[in-house]
Phi, psi and omega in degrees: 000138173267114182290169175304126182266120178257099188248153175294148181282128178233125180289109179209181178304319179197127175237129179289131176261325177200144177224125175240116179250357172060022181287329184238337177209180187278001177072005181084010177289147185245117176275152175199172177132177185292314182269348180051051188256355172290126178215154181247144178153196180294134181278120179244003181220192178052242182288346179087346178197169178278184177292320183225079184108201186275335193262152176193171168270144181204156170279076186080122188277338189233012180195176179294154181289166180279156174273162166056065178191162175238125183228150189225153174228109188262138180291155175285171181292133174203116182288124182246009186292336181272358183276138179284322178209084179285140181226131176266132174241135179240134165254113188217163180226137180212148171216095192238136179301127184279356183285355180160003180257150182195160173241143181221156166261131183236154175232151177268121183264011181101341180233328183201163175278130182237145177299139174255119186281134172299158180306317181254016173090159174285155179291337177223168178296333182280339184123217176275110178210165189080210183242136179280342182059053179113176176289135182229160177244139174226150184239145182226127176283123184262026178304126180090354179266118186273337182211145182295336180292352176270012180243147175206157171266126181247126180242124183243127179235134178272193188280352183220150176079128177209145178226201190295324176111203187238132182235131178251116183258333182204140172225140177212148176239126181235159179247123179124228184235079175273358189272119176284164175300159175260127180243119178233118180288135179243346176216117181239128176298144176259169176306140186212160170269349186291115178264353182277320188071195355284167180249119186278140172230158177206153180210155169260122182235121179227159175228153184287339185240322188198204186289155179229161166238152185216154180219140177268126180241154182212161176211136176253017181091344178238311180245160174231156180196183179232158175217150184286154171241142179244136181263139180275179187297333182287351178077358183239335184268125181239134182238147176207171180223145174251138181290157176299155182226169178294148175298151183087011182259135167260116185256121180250145183212159177203164181242132173252130181230144179223145174260013182098337180240330185231140181251131176244132177244117178294161178298148178285128176244145184226150171214160184249142172250106187220138173276140192291156179269151170290171171293161181296141177294150181217154178230145187293316185279147176294321178223085186298143180249131177141164178282346177223137185245128177284125178239153176213160181204163178275141176297164177300146180277132174048056178290145178282331183239157180297144176271122180271333183168199187221159171238127180255124180254129175246114181055040174088355182248135177290130183232347182207150182225065181286154175277321181264162184281057177198157183197151166266102187271120175294137178239148184225003179213171181283343179221136177219149169257125185239129172230158182228141172231155179261152176251128187246150175269095184253165175299343175269005184104187179291127182226140179272138182269193182289150177286151176287174169297150184280143171257121174274098189268119172257126186239164173243095187278120176302137181207151170267119187268319186207149177221132179214128357283158179266359178230135176229161180249150174306138173080007182252160170254132185216150175264114179266113176271119185243132175247129182238175175221126175066020177267342180057059180298136180086343178295135184057025176074018185252122171202098185231147180232134177230113178247016174094178183297137177091356175237109186248131177280123180251345179202148180226132175231112178273120180274316174199189186293344181247355185222142176207157176240123179248121174273126185234150171255125178263120181298149180296334180252018179299141180298133178280162179112177181284146178214160180282155177234128180246126180246134183237130176229193182293342181258006179127201183236156174217142181242136175247112183290146177050040184278324189236131179246127177266123181257162179299128184293345180297337183252013186288150177300145183203166170277138186262321185199160172225137183222131349294163182263009180214153178211160184253146174310135179084000185268143170250134185204169176252127180251144172246122181249126179259131180244161178290331181222150175297146177294149183282340179208174178303120187272166163251152183234133178240120180253011176098178182298138173084003178240119182267128179265129177259239181288148178233131179233135182248130176227092184063237180269008179254134181240119179259133186231127171274122186228147174234125179269120181292156186296332181252020178300141181301135179282139177128194183278133178246116176297137179257130176235142177237121183244112181263016180092345177241313180233152173251112184262142177219192177125350177231163182224150175248127180271132174253124181257158176289138178292134184292140177283142179297143181290158177293138179295144178265127185246122171264092186247144172283158178301130176083007180195171180256157177212163182291149179293148180279166178298325179296321179295322179295319178296324179295317179298317180296318181295322180295319180295318179295318180297323180294321180296318182293320178298323178295000000 
């Protein structure tokens, strides 16, 4: 604690006569009053701490003050008769009910206690009331006060309403001119779109004794500078201007005033220079489907400068520069954050304004999810089962597959909006290697890179043999078909026109087929195909022969008449028929 300093009087701008900071003791101040609520110690309410440490004087240290009472805090004895101009300074904090409660500094005039007016006046007619919004300093001219013990803090509370109260953190008495000028802003720039400026400021600056000089200072967060102030004829009104700044700038300023001995710094005031933002982007669908999403937004309200266009940001990166307030926004993920800013034609050139509110965009991106099989051979026919997401296969009649040159779609079966089977013919000379696959549905297209690999046709799966390899019109028989690989599922077998396929049995890579050749089945080679639902295998043929005509009957007749065939003739006919069948 710094005790009250009793110093010799020295004529100077300001000499301290006494300083009480209440850090270690109560400074000798005397409380009194009806409620006896002035107390010194650690601050547990109001400001939460003293001016210099934990301790201070307060109207109750740990709770709101009492109602309906008058309480006083009287200064200790200090002879002021030798001072040329004693001045009291207080550092205090207050939060006092404005309905009828107030704090005052009073002096004894020899007959009664009288209010002592601060150098620059009380904040209200009642005195200190309302909220100080932090620790503040006030000065009191002690002209005519012979001793500090003739001074006191008077606190008056009515019967209703109570708040944190009045806290005294520091008191000092000085001789001379310790009082800085008073700076009160009378004109403060507001937030604006104007990038040209200038921005006018004004203040009332007064001093308790004499003339002052003042300077306008500013900071834009990067640079700092000064600007001149001009005083009007009344000697108290000061005017200044700040230059225009780039949009997006918060410009802060303050005024410093001095009377030659004391410096006063006005509170820092700030305003923003910002070009307005458009309305937030919006999309009609709750979860839009497609590789591009239509967005629209409202133009900026009441812009000062013409709008040239917009910048659309997706996840913080600029992706589109439309002239009108709408765009087809490409999307590449299921979630994006989208904001929009406008570009204005300003006297400083084209300048971008503030960003809009963000749109948290949830999308349904068309995609190819799966392809089976992922490998095909040159020269084969294969069923490609494709699974998609958000492509709406078959919607509006659209279900298309593009696997590049040499792979031709010959049949399409849409299973549902996400699945389809495309039967393709792979050309014998199709380029080998991996290739992209593009799937198109009612909601757009999606490409899966390196989705399909074309392999050398020399190694493609095939049928190896069929036994027997020939059949006759009208014949029913069992065929055994040998394949290079077992079928992946129960196959279907096609033996060509006029051949009816019955039961099918699979034994590893061997397929047994019950077949009936119709009497009018085309004669010649019939390509055999086996379709296991994934691949269509070929490579063997079944020959269909013409059914043999029955031989002419042999007649053993006597001259001039007919007779029944002999047993030898019947045996000859049977032997000829059997021999013909074997040759076939």
